C-alpha positions as CSV (number, residue, x, y, z in Angstrom):
1,M,-16.2,-10.5,30.9
2,N,-14.3,-11.2,27.8
3,Y,-12.8,-7.9,26.6
4,L,-11.5,-9.3,23.4
5,E,-15.1,-10.0,22.3
6,L,-16.1,-6.5,23.3
7,I,-13.2,-5.0,21.3
8,A,-14.2,-7.1,18.2
9,V,-17.9,-6.2,18.5
10,K,-17.3,-2.5,19.1
11,A,-14.8,-2.3,16.3
12,W,-17.2,-4.0,13.8
13,A,-19.9,-1.6,14.9
14,D,-17.6,1.4,14.4
15,I,-16.6,0.2,11.0
16,K,-20.3,-0.2,10.0
17,S,-21.3,3.1,11.4
18,E,-18.4,4.9,9.7
19,A,-19.2,3.3,6.4
20,N,-22.9,4.3,6.7
21,R,-22.3,7.8,8.1
22,A,-20.6,9.2,5.1
23,Y,-22.2,9.7,1.7
24,I,-19.5,7.9,-0.1
25,G,-19.1,5.3,2.7
26,F,-16.2,3.0,2.6
27,L,-15.0,4.5,-0.7
28,W,-13.5,7.2,1.3
29,W,-10.9,4.7,2.7
30,F,-9.6,4.4,-0.9
31,I,-9.9,8.0,-1.9
32,E,-8.1,9.5,1.2
33,P,-4.7,7.9,0.5
34,I,-5.0,8.9,-3.2
35,L,-5.7,12.5,-2.2
36,Y,-2.7,12.4,0.2
37,M,-0.6,11.0,-2.6
38,G,-1.8,13.7,-5.0
39,A,-0.9,16.5,-2.6
40,F,2.5,15.1,-1.9
41,Y,3.1,14.5,-5.6
42,L,2.2,18.0,-6.5
43,L,4.4,19.5,-3.8
44,F,7.5,17.3,-4.0
45,G,7.2,15.7,-7.4
46,L,6.1,18.6,-9.5
47,G,6.7,21.7,-7.3
48,L,10.1,20.9,-5.8
49,R,11.1,18.4,-8.5
50,M,12.4,16.0,-5.9
51,G,10.8,12.9,-7.3
52,G,12.1,10.5,-9.8
53,D,10.9,7.5,-11.7
54,N,8.2,5.6,-9.8
55,F,7.9,8.4,-7.3
56,L,4.1,8.1,-7.4
57,Y,4.3,4.4,-6.4
58,F,6.9,5.2,-3.8
59,L,4.5,7.8,-2.2
60,L,1.6,5.4,-2.2
61,C,3.6,2.6,-0.6
62,G,4.8,5.0,2.1
63,L,1.7,7.0,2.7
64,L,-0.7,4.1,3.2
65,P,1.2,2.6,6.2
66,W,1.8,6.2,7.5
67,K,-1.9,7.0,7.4
68,W,-2.6,3.8,9.3
69,F,0.0,4.6,11.9
70,S,-1.0,8.2,12.4
71,S,-4.7,7.5,12.6
72,S,-4.1,4.6,15.0
73,L,-1.9,6.8,17.3
74,G,-4.0,10.0,17.1
75,N,-7.5,8.4,17.4
76,G,-6.3,5.9,19.9
77,S,-4.9,8.5,22.2
78,L,-8.1,10.6,21.9
79,S,-10.4,7.7,22.5
80,I,-10.1,7.7,26.3
81,V,-10.8,11.4,26.5
82,A,-13.7,11.1,24.1
83,N,-15.3,8.3,26.1
84,T,-14.8,9.7,29.6
85,G,-18.5,9.6,30.3
86,L,-18.7,5.9,29.4
87,I,-15.7,5.2,31.6
88,N,-17.2,7.1,34.5
89,Q,-20.6,5.3,34.2
90,I,-19.4,1.7,34.0
91,Y,-16.2,-0.2,34.8
92,L,-14.3,-0.5,31.6
93,P,-10.6,-1.0,31.5
94,K,-9.0,2.0,29.8
95,Y,-7.0,-0.2,27.4
96,V,-10.2,-1.3,25.6
97,L,-11.0,2.0,23.9
98,P,-7.6,2.5,22.2
99,M,-7.7,-1.2,21.2
100,V,-11.0,-0.6,19.5
101,T,-9.6,2.3,17.6
102,V,-6.5,0.5,16.6
103,T,-8.5,-2.5,15.5
104,V,-10.8,-0.3,13.3
105,T,-7.8,1.4,11.6
106,T,-6.1,-2.0,11.2
107,M,-9.3,-3.4,9.5
108,K,-9.4,-0.5,7.1
109,F,-5.7,-0.9,6.3
110,L,-6.1,-4.6,5.6
111,I,-9.0,-3.8,3.3
112,V,-7.0,-1.2,1.3
113,L,-3.7,-3.1,1.3
114,P,-4.8,-5.7,-1.4
115,I,-5.9,-2.9,-3.6
116,L,-2.5,-1.3,-3.3
117,L,-0.8,-4.6,-4.2
118,L,-3.1,-5.1,-7.1
119,F,-2.4,-1.5,-8.3
120,L,1.3,-2.2,-8.1
121,A,1.0,-5.5,-10.0
122,L,-1.1,-3.9,-12.7
123,S,1.4,-1.0,-13.0
124,G,4.1,-3.4,-14.0
125,F,5.7,-4.2,-10.7
126,T,5.9,-7.9,-10.9
127,P,5.7,-9.7,-7.6
128,S,9.2,-10.9,-6.5
129,I,10.6,-12.7,-3.5
130,H,10.9,-9.4,-1.7
131,W,7.1,-9.2,-1.6
132,T,7.1,-12.1,0.8
133,A,8.5,-9.7,3.4
134,L,4.9,-8.5,3.7
135,L,4.0,-11.7,5.4
136,V,6.3,-10.7,8.3
137,I,5.9,-6.9,8.1
138,V,2.1,-6.6,8.2
139,P,1.6,-8.9,11.2
140,S,4.4,-7.2,13.1
141,L,2.9,-3.8,12.4
142,C,-0.5,-5.1,13.6
143,W,1.2,-6.4,16.8
144,S,3.2,-3.2,17.3
145,R,-0.1,-1.2,17.2
146,H,-1.7,-3.4,19.8
147,W,1.2,-4.0,22.3
148,P,1.0,-0.7,24.2
149,A,-2.5,-1.5,25.3
150,C,-1.6,-5.0,26.2
151,W,1.4,-3.8,28.1
152,Q,-0.8,-1.4,30.0
153,R,-3.1,-4.3,30.9
154,S,-0.3,-6.5,32.2
155,F,1.4,-3.6,34.0
156,R,-1.9,-2.6,35.7
157,S,-2.3,-6.1,37.1
158,S,1.3,-6.1,38.5
159,P,1.9,-5.3,42.2
160,I,3.8,-2.1,41.4
161,S,1.8,1.0,42.1
162,V,2.1,4.0,39.9
163,S,0.5,7.3,40.8
């Protein structure tokens, strides 16, 4: 069986069900980083007066990838425990479930990222040569979110036994 196809189909189904499950649907993917940014801005920017010029944009640029990382790691680690019944009923490699979760969070990140770039461009941050670093950074972040599951797959097929 082709597990990459299973991961893609399950991720697409999870995206659709998550968008249909909530009242505001996929708008929550845009609202959540803004709420995080607002909370951090109130605490650090206004409360502790630690921000400076462009602190709001700095927060948004940092919190968006952080939210992607934390939700990938947290939900990915819980996905095996949450689907124990499925794993016990059928043969399913354990790396498939975290890969589905990471793929879902990556899809959401790739949907929100152009909005962030548009927001920065409309706020007066003109695209420069430094923005081309995103062409390297985003794929490497995508790969770094997926490699632990791929490593587990290759390690599992090795002759070394781990108890």
